[in-house]
N, C-alpha and C positions, 0 to 999 in steps of 0.2 A: 277272687282267689278263694278256692275251697279249702276248708280246714282238713288236715290230715289226722286220722285217728288210727289206733292199733286195733286189729281184729281181735275180739275177746277170746277167740279160740286158738289162733296160731300166731298172733302178734304181728302179722304183715301190715305195713302201713297202707291205708286206703284213703281216698278222698271222700269226704262226707258231703255228698251232693245228691240231688233228686234222681240223677241218672243211675246211681248205684242202687239197684233194686234189692240187694242183699244186706244193705247196711243195718246194723253196725258190723256185719261180717263181710269178709272179702269175697266169698263165693257161696254157692248153694251148698257145697260140701260142708263148709264150716258151719253154716246155719243148721244143717241136718245133724251134724255131730253134736251140736249144743242141744238141739231138740231131743236127741236120743239120750243125752245125759239127764235131762229133766224126766223123760219117760221112765228111765230105769232108776229114778230117785237117787242119782249120784249127788245131786245138789240137795242139801238139807238145811233147815233152819235149826240151830241148836236150841234145845229145851232144857231148862233147869227144873228137875222134878223135886217136889217137896213131899214129905210124909204126911203133913197135916194140912187141913184146909184152914185158911185164915178166916177167922170169925171176928167181925168188928166188935169193939167194946161197946157196952150199952151207952156210954157217954158220947160215942162217936155218931150214933144214929140220930136222925131228926125225930123230934117228938111230935106225935099226932096232935091236931088242934082239938 
């Protein structure tokens, strides 16, 4: 019995098995829509910007021998 998962693009339920060459997507179209979203930078990792560089205290660094 194959596991059923939702296509990450459209949500259609698909069987997770080796015969599905587009998995985790339901079709080539959904796969290409997702690739296009990556190519146009629609997916992004959030970044927290700081004004200062963090410099370790002298007590935190290892001492040379």
